[in-house]
C-alpha positions in Angstrom: 11.3 -7.9 5.8 9.8 -8.8 9.1 6.4 -7.9 10.7 5.9 -7.2 14.4 3.0 -6.4 16.5 3.7 -2.8 17.5 2.8 -0.9 20.6 3.1 2.5 18.8 5.7 3.7 21.3 8.6 4.1 18.9 9.5 7.5 17.4 9.7 6.1 13.9 6.2 4.6 13.9 4.7 7.7 15.5 6.3 9.8 12.8 5.0 7.5 10.0 1.5 7.7 11.5 1.7 11.5 11.7 2.6 11.4 8.0 -0.4 9.1 7.4 -2.8 11.3 9.3 -1.6 14.4 7.4 -1.9 12.6 4.1 -5.4 11.6 4.7 -6.4 15.1 5.7 -4.6 16.6 2.7 -6.6 14.4 0.2 -10.1 14.3 1.7 -12.3 16.7 3.8 -11.9 16.1 7.6 -15.4 14.8 7.9 -14.6 12.2 5.2 -11.4 11.0 6.9 -11.9 7.8 8.9 -8.4 7.0 10.1 -7.8 5.8 13.6 -5.7 8.1 15.8 -3.1 6.8 18.2 -5.7 5.9 20.9 -8.0 4.3 18.3 -5.1 2.1 17.1 -4.7 0.9 20.7 -8.4 0.2 21.3 -9.7 -3.3 22.0 -10.3 -5.2 18.9 -7.5 -3.5 16.9 -4.2 -5.1 16.2 -1.4 -2.9 14.8 1.7 -4.1 13.0 4.8 -2.5 11.6 7.1 -3.9 8.9 10.8 -3.6 9.0 13.9 -4.2 6.9 16.4 -4.8 9.6 16.2 -1.6 11.6 14.4 0.5 8.9 10.7 1.0 9.2 9.0 0.2 5.9 5.4 0.6 6.8 2.4 -0.4 8.9 -1.1 -1.7 8.9 -3.8 -2.8 11.3 -6.8 -5.1 11.6 -9.9 -3.9 13.4 -12.3 -6.7 14.3 -15.9 -5.5 14.2 -17.5 -8.7 15.2 -17.0 -12.5 14.8 -17.4 -12.2 11.0 -16.2 -8.8 9.9 -12.7 -7.4 10.0 -11.4 -4.1 8.6 -8.0 -3.1 7.2 -6.9 0.1 8.8 -3.8 2.4 8.7 -2.1 0.9 5.7 0.9 3.1 5.0 4.3 2.6 3.3 7.2 4.8 4.3 8.1 7.1 1.4 11.7 5.7 1.4 10.3 2.2 0.8 7.6 2.6 -1.9 7.4 -0.1 -4.5 9.6 -2.6 -2.5 6.7 -4.9 -1.6 6.1 -3.7 2.0 2.5 -2.8 1.4 1.7 -6.1 -0.3 3.5 -8.0 2.5 1.5 -6.2 5.2 -1.7 -6.8 3.4 -1.0 -10.5 3.0 -0.2 -10.6 6.7 -3.5 -8.8 7.6 -5.5 -11.2 5.4 -3.8 -14.2 6.9 -4.5 -12.9 10.4 -8.2 -12.3 9.6 -8.4 -15.9 8.2 -6.7 -17.3 11.4 -9.4 -15.5 13.5 -12.1 -17.2 11.5 -13.4 -13.9 10.0 -15.6 -14.3 6.9 -15.1 -10.9 5.4 -12.4 -8.3 5.4 -13.4 -4.8 4.3 -11.8 -1.4 4.1 -12.6 2.3 3.5 -10.1 4.4 1.6 -10.1 7.7 -0.3 -11.5 8.3 -3.8 -9.1 10.9 -5.2 -6.2 10.0 -7.5 -3.8 10.1 -4.5 -5.4 6.7 -3.6 -5.1 5.0 -7.0 -2.0 2.9 -5.9 -3.9 1.7 -2.8 -6.9 0.7 -4.9 -4.7 -1.2 -7.3 -3.0 -3.0 -4.4 -6.3 -4.1 -2.9 -7.7 -5.2 -6.3 -4.5 -7.3 -6.9 -5.2 -9.1 -3.7 -8.8 -10.0 -4.5 -10.7 -7.1 -3.0 -13.7 -5.8 -4.9 -15.6 -2.5 -4.6 -18.7 -2.6 -2.4 -21.2 -0.4 -0.6 -20.5 1.2 2.8 -20.2 -1.3 5.6 -20.4 -1.3 9.4 -21.1 2.3 10.6 -19.8 4.0 7.4 -22.1 6.1 5.2 -21.8 6.5 1.5 -19.5 9.4 0.7 -18.1 10.7 -2.6 -14.7 11.0 -0.9 -14.7 7.3 0.2 -14.3 4.0 -1.7 -15.3 0.8 0.1 -13.8 -2.6 -0.8 -14.2 -6.1 0.5 -12.8 -9.6 0.4 -14.7 -12.7 1.2 -12.5 -15.0 3.2 
């Protein structure tokens, strides 16, 4: 597996993100979905990566830097053909390492609360994240779970 900084121009990554967007909207009300669209993923302060096995896209993830201390995990998604192969964990380790390299003190995330997100919750918990209250501009929402990791 190798991870690259991605410019979102490839058809494979665009298709995976479309799947990601649809999955979020299928499992939470629109007003409770906080994913970044294509333009949001290209915004200043956001770094987006894809993970590959040779020429096969395995997944993606992003780091949004809110300020000098706080980063946020965004757009974590594993391609359906590559579930349970370690791509999600490898991407999360990469994002955590990138946040540490930037000197961030905290890495947080917002994800869904329905059973469809149980695997994501388990991944984050395995990597030291704990549940927390809403952060940054988020509001408490029954369809959201907030997690954080002190770096």
